Structures are given as C-alpha cells and as structure tokens.
C-alpha positions as CSV (number, residue, x, y, z in Angstrom):
1,X,0.0,0.0,0.0
2,X,1.3,3.4,-1.0
3,X,0.4,7.0,0.0
4,X,-0.8,9.1,-2.9
5,X,-1.5,12.8,-3.0
6,X,-5.0,13.9,-3.9
7,X,-6.6,17.4,-4.3
8,X,-10.3,18.2,-4.7
9,X,-10.7,21.4,-6.7
10,X,-13.9,23.3,-7.6
11,X,-13.7,24.3,-11.3
12,X,-15.6,27.1,-13.2
13,X,-16.1,29.1,-10.0
14,X,-14.2,31.5,-7.8
15,X,-15.8,30.2,-4.5
16,X,-15.7,26.9,-2.8
17,X,-19.0,24.9,-2.9
18,X,-19.6,26.3,-6.4
19,X,-18.8,25.0,-9.9
20,X,-17.9,21.4,-10.5
21,X,-15.7,19.5,-8.0
22,X,-13.0,17.3,-9.5
23,X,-10.5,15.1,-7.8
24,X,-6.9,15.4,-9.1
25,X,-4.2,12.8,-8.5
26,X,-0.7,13.6,-9.6
27,X,1.3,10.4,-10.4
28,X,4.9,9.7,-11.0
29,X,4.0,6.7,-13.2
30,X,0.7,5.0,-14.2
31,X,-1.1,2.8,-11.7
32,X,-3.0,-0.2,-13.1
33,X,-6.2,0.9,-14.9
34,X,-8.3,-1.1,-12.4
35,X,-6.8,0.9,-9.6
36,X,-7.6,4.2,-11.4
37,X,-11.2,3.1,-11.8
38,X,-11.5,2.1,-8.2
39,X,-10.1,5.4,-7.0
40,X,-12.6,7.3,-9.2
41,X,-15.4,5.2,-7.9
42,X,-14.3,5.7,-4.3
43,X,-14.1,9.5,-4.8
44,X,-17.6,9.4,-6.2
45,X,-17.2,12.7,-8.0
46,X,-18.3,13.3,-11.6
47,X,-14.6,13.1,-12.6
48,X,-11.2,12.2,-11.2
49,X,-8.2,13.3,-13.2
50,X,-4.8,11.6,-13.2
51,X,-1.7,12.9,-14.8
52,X,1.9,11.7,-15.3
53,X,4.9,13.9,-16.4
54,X,5.9,13.1,-20.0
55,X,9.0,15.0,-20.9
56,X,8.0,18.7,-20.9
57,X,4.3,17.7,-21.1
58,X,1.8,15.8,-19.0
59,X,-0.2,12.7,-19.9
60,X,-3.8,13.3,-18.6
61,X,-6.7,10.9,-18.2
62,X,-10.2,11.3,-16.8
63,X,-12.4,8.8,-15.1
64,X,-16.0,9.0,-14.0
65,X,-17.2,6.7,-11.2
66,X,-18.2,4.2,-14.0
67,X,-15.5,4.5,-16.8
68,X,-12.8,6.4,-18.5
69,X,-13.9,9.2,-20.9
70,X,-12.4,10.9,-23.9
71,X,-12.7,14.6,-22.8
72,X,-13.5,16.5,-19.6
73,X,-13.3,20.3,-19.3
74,X,-13.7,20.9,-15.6
75,X,-11.2,18.2,-14.6
76,X,-8.7,19.6,-17.1
77,X,-9.1,23.0,-15.6
78,X,-8.7,21.5,-12.1
79,X,-5.5,19.7,-13.2
80,X,-4.1,22.9,-14.7
81,X,-4.9,24.8,-11.5
82,X,-3.1,22.0,-9.5
83,X,0.0,22.2,-11.6
84,X,0.2,26.0,-11.8
85,X,-0.8,26.8,-8.3
86,X,-0.1,23.8,-6.1
87,X,3.0,22.4,-7.8
88,X,4.5,25.8,-8.6
89,X,4.9,25.1,-12.3
90,X,7.0,27.9,-13.8
91,X,6.1,27.6,-17.5
92,X,3.5,29.9,-19.1
93,X,1.7,27.0,-20.8
94,X,0.7,23.4,-19.8
95,X,0.5,20.9,-22.6
96,X,-1.6,17.8,-21.8
97,X,-1.5,14.7,-24.0
98,X,-5.0,13.1,-23.9
99,X,-7.4,10.8,-25.7
100,X,-8.7,14.0,-27.4
101,X,-5.3,15.1,-28.7
102,X,-3.0,17.8,-27.3
103,X,-4.8,20.2,-25.0
104,X,-3.0,23.4,-24.0
105,X,-3.9,25.5,-20.9
106,X,-2.6,29.0,-20.2
107,X,-3.2,31.7,-17.7
108,X,-5.2,34.6,-19.2
109,X,-7.2,37.6,-18.2
110,X,-10.2,35.3,-18.1
111,X,-8.6,32.9,-15.6
112,X,-7.3,29.6,-17.0
113,X,-7.9,29.2,-20.7
114,X,-8.1,25.7,-22.3
115,X,-7.7,25.2,-26.0
116,X,-10.3,22.5,-27.0
117,X,-11.5,20.9,-30.2
118,X,-14.9,21.7,-31.6
119,X,-17.6,19.1,-31.6
120,X,-19.3,19.2,-35.1
121,X,-23.1,18.8,-34.8
122,X,-26.1,18.2,-37.0
123,X,-29.6,19.4,-36.5
124,X,-32.0,16.5,-36.2
125,X,-35.5,16.1,-37.7
126,X,-38.1,13.4,-38.0
127,X,-38.0,10.4,-35.8
128,X,-34.8,11.5,-34.0
129,X,-36.2,14.9,-33.1
130,X,-39.4,13.3,-31.9
131,X,-37.5,10.8,-29.8
132,X,-35.6,13.5,-27.9
133,X,-38.9,15.4,-27.3
134,X,-40.4,12.3,-25.9
135,X,-37.5,11.7,-23.6
136,X,-37.5,15.2,-22.2
137,X,-41.3,15.4,-22.2
138,X,-41.7,18.8,-23.9
139,X,-41.4,20.6,-27.3
140,X,-38.0,21.9,-28.4
141,X,-36.8,24.7,-30.6
142,X,-34.2,22.5,-32.2
143,X,-32.5,19.1,-31.5
144,X,-28.8,18.7,-32.2
145,X,-26.5,15.7,-32.1
146,X,-22.7,15.6,-31.9
147,X,-20.3,12.8,-31.4
148,X,-20.5,13.5,-27.7
149,X,-24.0,14.4,-26.8
150,X,-27.6,15.0,-27.8
151,X,-28.8,18.6,-27.3
152,X,-32.3,20.0,-26.9
153,X,-32.7,23.7,-27.5
154,X,-35.5,25.0,-25.3
155,X,-37.5,28.2,-25.5
156,X,-35.8,30.2,-22.7
157,X,-33.5,30.1,-19.7
158,X,-36.4,29.5,-17.4
159,X,-37.3,26.2,-19.2
160,X,-33.7,25.1,-18.7
161,X,-33.7,26.0,-15.0
162,X,-37.0,24.3,-14.4
163,X,-36.4,21.2,-16.5
164,X,-37.1,18.0,-14.6
165,X,-35.1,15.2,-16.2
166,X,-36.3,11.6,-16.7
167,X,-33.0,10.0,-15.9
168,X,-33.9,6.4,-16.9
169,X,-35.2,7.8,-20.3
170,X,-32.0,9.8,-20.9
171,X,-30.1,6.6,-20.1
172,X,-31.6,4.9,-23.1
173,X,-29.6,7.2,-25.5
174,X,-26.8,5.1,-26.9
175,X,-23.3,6.0,-28.2
176,X,-23.1,9.4,-26.5
177,X,-22.0,10.8,-23.2
178,X,-25.4,12.2,-22.4
179,X,-28.0,14.9,-23.0
180,X,-27.7,18.7,-22.9
181,X,-30.6,21.1,-22.6
182,X,-29.8,24.7,-23.5
183,X,-31.4,28.1,-24.3
184,X,-30.4,31.7,-24.8
185,X,-29.3,33.5,-21.7
186,X,-30.3,36.7,-20.0
187,X,-28.6,39.5,-18.0
188,X,-25.3,39.5,-19.9
189,X,-25.1,35.7,-20.3
190,X,-25.3,34.6,-23.9
191,X,-26.5,31.0,-23.3
192,X,-27.3,28.6,-20.4
193,X,-27.3,24.9,-20.2
194,X,-27.6,21.8,-18.0
195,X,-26.1,18.3,-18.7
196,X,-27.2,14.8,-17.8
197,X,-25.0,11.8,-18.3
198,X,-26.4,8.7,-16.5
199,X,-24.7,6.5,-19.1
200,X,-21.4,7.4,-17.2
201,X,-22.8,7.3,-13.7
202,X,-23.5,11.1,-13.5
203,X,-27.2,12.0,-13.3
204,X,-26.5,15.7,-13.6
205,X,-23.0,17.2,-14.1
206,X,-22.6,20.5,-12.2
207,X,-20.5,22.3,-14.9
208,X,-19.4,20.6,-18.1
209,X,-16.6,22.2,-20.1
210,X,-16.7,19.5,-22.9
211,X,-20.3,20.1,-23.9
212,X,-19.3,23.7,-24.7
213,X,-17.3,22.3,-27.6
214,X,-20.7,22.0,-29.2
215,X,-22.7,24.7,-27.5
216,X,-20.2,27.5,-28.3
217,X,-20.2,27.1,-32.1
218,X,-24.0,26.6,-32.1
219,X,-24.7,29.8,-30.1
220,X,-21.9,31.6,-31.8
221,X,-23.6,31.1,-35.1
222,X,-27.0,31.9,-33.7
223,X,-25.9,35.1,-32.0
224,X,-23.2,36.1,-34.6
225,X,-20.5,36.3,-31.8
226,X,-17.1,34.7,-31.4
227,X,-16.8,35.4,-27.6
228,X,-19.7,34.2,-25.4
229,X,-20.5,34.1,-21.7
230,X,-22.1,30.9,-20.6
231,X,-23.7,29.7,-17.4
232,X,-24.5,26.2,-16.4
233,X,-27.7,26.2,-14.3
234,X,-27.1,23.2,-12.0
235,X,-27.7,23.5,-8.3
236,X,-24.0,24.5,-7.8
237,X,-23.8,26.6,-10.9
238,X,-20.8,27.6,-13.0
239,X,-19.5,30.3,-15.3
240,X,-17.5,29.9,-18.5
241,X,-16.2,32.2,-21.2
242,X,-16.0,30.6,-24.7
243,X,-14.0,32.1,-27.6
244,X,-14.2,30.6,-31.1
245,X,-10.8,30.8,-32.7
246,X,-9.9,31.3,-36.4
247,X,-8.3,27.9,-36.5
248,X,-11.6,26.1,-35.7
249,X,-11.2,25.4,-32.0
250,X,-12.8,26.8,-28.9
251,X,-11.0,28.4,-25.9
252,X,-12.9,27.7,-22.7
253,X,-11.9,29.8,-19.7
254,X,-12.9,29.8,-16.0
255,X,-11.7,30.1,-12.5
256,X,-10.9,27.3,-10.0
257,X,-10.4,27.1,-6.2
258,X,-8.8,24.5,-3.9
259,X,-11.3,22.8,-1.5
260,X,-9.4,19.8,-0.2
261,X,-5.8,18.7,0.1
262,X,-4.8,15.3,1.4
263,X,-3.6,11.8,0.6
264,X,-5.1,8.4,-0.2
265,X,-3.7,5.0,0.5
266,X,-3.8,2.5,-2.4
C-alpha cells in the first residue's frame, strides 16, 4: 500500500462549494487501470483526473465513477490549477496529451484558458427529433447531435432552469456521453445549459466544459458572436467564457479554487 496525493478542486467558480468539483491525482507513473477506476469510484465525483509527467508535457486521463472518458473540461481546468498553483509550475503553458489530442492550458485575463477541439453537430429532424422530445417530455426549438451528446434547445432560460429530467429515459440514449438542454441566456449571459450523463454514472453534471465544444459554435452562429458568456444552471452553478478561434477550435476559460488537500492509501 502506498500513499498518494489527492486534491479536490472546484472548477468554473471563484468560490468553494460552487462550480464542479474534480479530484486530481498527480502520479509519477501510471497505476493499473483497475486501480484508477477504483479510485474514481471511491471519490464518487463526476470526474477524477490523473496525470503523469511526460517530458515537458503531461499525460492526462479522466475517469467517472463508471468508466474512462475521452474529454473532460472541468477536470482539465482543475488539473491545470493544481500544476500551476499547487505544484509551482513555472512555465506559461501546460501541454496535456490526452485521448482527445493535445490540450493546452494558459493563464489569461479570463482565468485559466483551455484550447479544446470543436464538436461538429447536426440538426435532427423526423424520428430522432421526436425521440428527444419524448425523452425530455416537452417541445423543443431544435434538436442537435454531436459525437459527444444530444442537445435539446429550449424556449428560454427558465425552461432550462426548471427542466425535470427523466434519468432512466435519458439513459436509453446510446453511443453518446449524455443529453444537454440549452437556451439563450439573460442579464449578460449569452446562453445557459444543463447536462445529464447517467450513461457514465452522472445523473447531472454541475458544470461541463466539454459540452461547450458543441454549444459555443451553435450559439456563436445563432448570435453572430465569437466570444460568449455561458452559465450552467445546476444547483452548484458555474460560469464559463468561450472564444471561437480562427483555426476552428474553442477556448474555454474559467476560475478554480482548492477545496481539499490530502492523501489516499492505495
């Protein structure tokens, strides 16, 4: 049995008890995958991030309580916060090697800024549109599908805030991470959203950076903007800034704060 450092960091917020909590485990070398899965299950947070130094870069992986995933925004933000602020990393940029390619994170005037790939999406009609409306139990403005998620565009922010998810019905969606509901925002916020991923053991994710890889280009096109303010309307809530770049990516920025610092025995 060895002693392993672990931090719990609240991402996409500037206050503890807000945003999305992620566990972050810095490793010298990889533990067996089964051990990583068990740590994530024991933490029982939406994601646990593990990283290992790899030359001048870091190899980063993300686990839900149920499985490993391809992309996670808030746990990437939390990992970058840990490296910059808790490990006293002196470089200006962190380069993560991941299952979604190279992800760079830098300090910026917006907080920590992550350079993420876009998720191309298609508007759905016919049977697929009707299926999503049946699952969410109400009419939609539009239904979108990307490689990562289904998305239901609702009439306004109040409908998103008051949406009551049928988790077993959402769990029937196959080959995706989960379901987003979104609408135009108010009071200086360009758009709002909530995200449900029971397929990965997460009934509702408090703040989801990855889904903004689809939401930012959709709302950017709708609003004719390249910089957008976003808010996720979970109980904890979270704030993000999204910038669509000329090279076809999205910069997702937010704050993070340390909640817990300790060690685990594995």
